[in-house]
C-alpha positions in Angstrom: 143.1 23.7 135.1 140.7 26.9 135.4 141.4 29.5 132.6 140.0 32.9 133.8 141.1 34.5 130.3 137.9 34.2 128.5 135.8 36.5 130.5 138.6 39.3 131.1 137.3 42.7 129.9 140.4 44.8 131.2 141.2 47.7 129.0 144.4 48.1 127.0 147.0 49.2 129.6 149.7 51.7 128.8 152.9 49.6 128.4 154.7 51.2 131.8 151.7 49.3 134.0 151.2 45.8 134.7 148.5 42.9 135.0 149.4 41.8 138.7 147.9 38.7 140.1 147.8 38.9 144.3 147.0 35.4 145.8 145.6 35.6 149.2 144.5 39.1 148.0 141.2 39.5 150.1 143.0 39.0 153.3 144.8 40.9 155.8 148.0 41.7 153.7 146.6 41.2 150.3 144.0 43.4 150.6 146.4 46.5 151.5 148.7 45.2 148.5 146.0 45.1 145.8 144.8 48.7 147.2 148.2 50.3 146.9 148.9 48.5 143.3 145.4 49.7 141.9 146.4 53.1 143.4 149.4 53.3 141.3 147.4 52.5 138.0 147.9 48.7 137.7 145.3 46.0 136.7 145.4 43.7 139.7 143.4 40.3 139.9 142.9 39.2 143.3 142.6 35.5 144.1 141.2 34.0 147.1 139.5 31.0 148.6 137.8 33.0 151.0 138.8 30.5 153.6 140.6 33.4 156.1 140.2 36.2 153.5 137.1 38.5 153.7 135.2 39.6 150.9 134.6 42.9 152.9 138.3 43.8 152.8 138.2 44.3 149.1 134.4 45.5 148.7 135.8 49.3 148.5 138.3 48.2 145.3 135.5 47.4 143.1 135.4 51.5 142.6 138.5 50.5 140.4 137.5 49.1 136.7 141.1 47.4 136.7 140.2 45.3 139.6 138.9 41.8 139.6 138.3 39.0 142.0 138.7 35.4 141.5 137.2 33.0 143.9 140.1 30.0 143.4 142.3 27.7 145.9 146.0 28.1 144.5 146.0 24.0 145.0 144.3 23.9 141.9 146.1 25.2 138.8 145.1 28.5 137.1 145.8 30.0 133.7 146.0 33.9 133.3 147.9 36.1 131.2 149.7 38.3 134.0 153.3 40.2 134.1 153.6 39.8 138.0 152.5 37.5 140.9 152.3 38.1 144.6 151.6 35.0 146.4 150.1 35.6 149.8 148.1 32.7 150.0 148.0 30.8 153.1 146.5 31.1 156.7 149.3 32.8 158.6 147.9 32.9 162.3 148.4 29.7 164.4 144.9 29.2 165.2 143.8 29.0 161.2 146.6 27.1 159.8 146.5 24.5 162.6 142.9 23.9 161.9 143.7 22.2 158.6 147.3 21.3 159.0 147.4 19.3 155.2 145.6 21.9 153.8 148.3 24.5 155.2 150.9 22.3 153.6 149.0 21.7 150.7 148.6 25.3 149.9 152.5 26.3 150.8 153.6 23.4 148.4 151.3 22.3 146.2 150.3 26.0 145.6 153.6 27.5 144.9 154.3 25.0 142.7 151.0 25.9 140.6 152.3 29.7 140.7 155.7 28.9 140.0 154.4 27.0 136.8 152.3 29.9 135.7 155.2 32.2 136.2 157.4 30.1 134.2 154.9 29.6 131.5 154.3 33.7 131.1 157.5 34.9 131.9 156.2 36.5 135.2 158.2 38.2 138.1 156.7 36.3 140.9 157.1 37.1 144.9 156.7 34.4 147.7 155.5 35.9 151.1 157.4 33.8 153.4 157.7 34.3 156.9 160.2 34.6 159.9 159.0 31.3 161.1 161.7 30.0 158.9 163.7 30.6 161.8 161.7 28.9 164.2 162.5 29.6 168.1 165.8 31.3 167.0 169.0 30.8 168.4 170.8 33.2 166.7 169.2 37.1 167.6 168.5 39.1 165.9 167.7 36.9 163.1 169.8 37.8 159.7 168.9 36.0 156.2 171.7 33.9 156.3 170.7 32.1 159.6 169.1 28.6 158.9 166.8 28.5 161.6 165.6 26.2 164.6 162.5 24.5 163.4 160.6 21.4 164.9 159.6 19.4 161.7 156.6 17.9 163.3 155.2 20.1 166.3 151.9 21.9 165.8 153.4 24.9 164.1 155.3 22.6 161.6 152.6 22.7 158.8 153.1 26.3 158.3 156.8 26.5 159.4 158.1 24.0 157.3 155.9 24.5 154.4 157.0 27.9 153.9 160.5 26.3 154.3 159.9 23.9 151.4 158.4 26.8 149.5 161.5 28.8 149.3 163.2 25.9 148.2 160.7 25.6 145.3 161.3 29.1 144.2 165.0 28.9 144.1 164.7 25.3 142.3 162.7 27.2 139.6 165.1 29.9 139.4 167.9 27.7 139.3 166.4 25.4 136.7 164.1 27.4 134.7 165.3 31.0 135.1 162.3 32.1 137.0 162.5 35.4 138.0 161.8 35.2 142.1 161.4 37.8 145.0 161.0 36.4 148.7 160.5 38.1 151.5 160.5 37.0 155.0 157.5 38.5 157.2 158.0 39.3 160.9 154.7 40.4 163.2 152.7 42.8 161.0 149.1 44.7 162.3 147.0 47.0 161.3 143.5 47.6 159.8 141.6 44.6 158.3 142.8 42.1 160.6 140.3 39.5 161.6 139.3 39.9 165.2 139.4 36.6 165.6 142.6 35.4 164.3 144.3 34.5 167.2 147.3 36.6 166.8 148.5 38.7 169.5 147.8 42.1 168.6 144.1 41.3 167.6 143.6 39.5 170.6 144.9 42.0 172.8 142.8 45.3 171.1 139.6 43.1 171.1 139.9 42.0 174.5 140.8 45.4 175.7 137.9 47.0 174.0 135.4 44.4 175.2 136.6 45.0 178.8 137.4 41.6 179.1 140.8 39.7 180.8 143.8 40.2 178.6 145.4 37.0 177.7 149.0 36.4 178.2 150.9 33.0 177.5 153.5 32.0 179.6 155.4 34.6 181.6 155.1 37.8 179.1 158.7 38.0 178.6 159.0 36.9 175.3 159.5 39.1 172.9 158.2 40.6 169.2 158.8 43.2 166.8 155.5 44.4 165.6 155.5 46.2 162.0 152.4 48.4 160.8 150.8 47.3 157.6 151.8 50.3 155.5 155.4 50.3 156.3 155.7 46.5 155.3 153.6 46.7 151.7 155.6 49.4 151.1 158.6 47.0 151.5 156.7 44.6 149.0 156.3 46.9 146.3 160.3 48.4 146.7 161.2 44.3 146.8 159.2 43.8 143.4 160.5 46.7 141.8 164.4 46.1 142.9 166.9 44.3 140.0 166.3 40.6 139.1 169.8 40.0 140.8 168.3 40.3 144.1 166.3 37.1 144.8 165.8 37.5 148.5 165.0 36.1 151.1 164.9 40.0 152.6 163.8 40.2 156.0 160.9 43.0 156.2 159.7 43.6 160.0 160.2 46.6 162.5 163.6 46.1 164.6 162.1 47.9 167.4 161.7 44.7 170.4 158.9 44.5 172.9 158.1 42.0 175.5 154.2 40.8 175.1 153.9 41.9 178.8 154.7 45.8 177.5 152.4 45.1 174.3 149.6 44.3 176.7 150.2 47.6 178.7 150.5 49.6 175.9 147.0 48.3 174.6 145.6 48.7 178.1 146.8 52.4 178.1 145.9 53.3 174.4 142.0 52.1 174.6 141.6 53.2 178.2 140.5 50.0 179.2 140.2 48.6 182.5 141.0 44.8 181.4 143.3 42.7 183.9 146.1 40.7 182.7 146.0 37.1 183.0 148.6 34.4 182.5 148.0 30.9 180.5 150.7 28.2 179.6 152.7 29.1 176.6 152.2 27.0 173.5 154.4 24.5 172.1 157.4 25.8 170.1 156.1 29.2 170.9 159.4 31.3 170.0 161.1 32.8 172.8 162.6 35.9 170.9 162.0 37.6 167.2 163.4 40.6 165.8 164.5 40.9 162.5 168.0 42.4 161.0 166.8 44.6 158.4 170.4 45.6 157.2 169.9 44.1 153.8 166.4 45.9 153.4 167.7 49.0 154.5 170.9 48.9 152.0 169.2 47.2 148.8 165.9 48.7 149.0 166.2 51.8 150.8 163.5 50.6 153.4 163.0 51.1 157.0 159.7 51.2 159.3 158.6 54.9 159.9 155.4 53.9 161.8 156.1 53.3 165.6 154.2 51.1 167.7 152.2 53.6 169.5 150.9 55.4 166.6 150.3 52.2 164.5 148.1 50.6 167.6 146.1 53.7 167.8 145.3 53.5 164.3 144.4 49.5 164.7 142.5 50.2 167.9 140.5 52.7 166.0 140.0 49.9 163.1 138.4 47.5 165.9 136.6 50.1 167.8 134.5 50.7 164.4 133.9 46.9 164.1 132.7 46.5 167.7 130.5 49.6 167.8 126.9 50.1 166.3 126.0 48.3 163.1 129.2 46.7 162.8 129.1 44.8 165.7 126.9 42.3 163.9 129.5 42.3 161.0 132.4 41.4 163.4 130.9 38.6 164.9 130.3 37.0 161.8 133.7 36.9 160.4 
């Protein structure tokens, strides 16, 4: 077991502030979460194995003397003195989690076990970033938390879908058996600055293709739907759920209930970038969901949460980010990620 306490030089913190562990903290969502927590005055320990997370995502956070980065894989145990744990450690895009499906499952299952053991030992509240992939190719629309899902247990997406389902089971078992204080969120499609340009998700794919003047690739006929939540809205939901009463364990859906076809998304990206890209079509991948839209009634009622940033505004901000990566001196940085 790695013991990371010996070199901990954090100053004493006021009682109203916390020492918070964020696993996967150098990733797209994790880096935004670290930034929010640091801005609120908390001490933050970011753990990442940098398989998909990027050091550049958290480089600007080093200005905080209450921020610390540890290169570590949660498949291996770690011992830290913490008050709260956010578990965001796992590749989330199909090309990345399918590249090493066994390691993806290990991260979901063994990694969760290690963090739940840590939470039980330290009396820490622990948050699990679960996913709308729990619902698979849903037969209920929109998806509500009580729906058990329609998931292929041995398809190309199963390492992630079933890994996350197993992690939820572990969280609830630790809650029932050991009294661990748990919070579970199910994340629907999220986008925004700090997405990897090579992550294979639809928003980043379309934006990068449009900015480069390349053909925009739609898989299937483009009629499949998704709901796109801007990252700032999602991270606000994370904080609200973590601060909620212990009785609210989740799972809680977080996502934007606005529903768009993939063709509509492509058209918006072309319009906002002013691109002359043409749309081409490829066969739909195996087990790709036909519909995806969250029912966010629970989040609205229990957390007072709802998205505030519409798709056109969020896309414009995301396009600006990728445009910076593609231009001037940042071009080489983008090609290396």
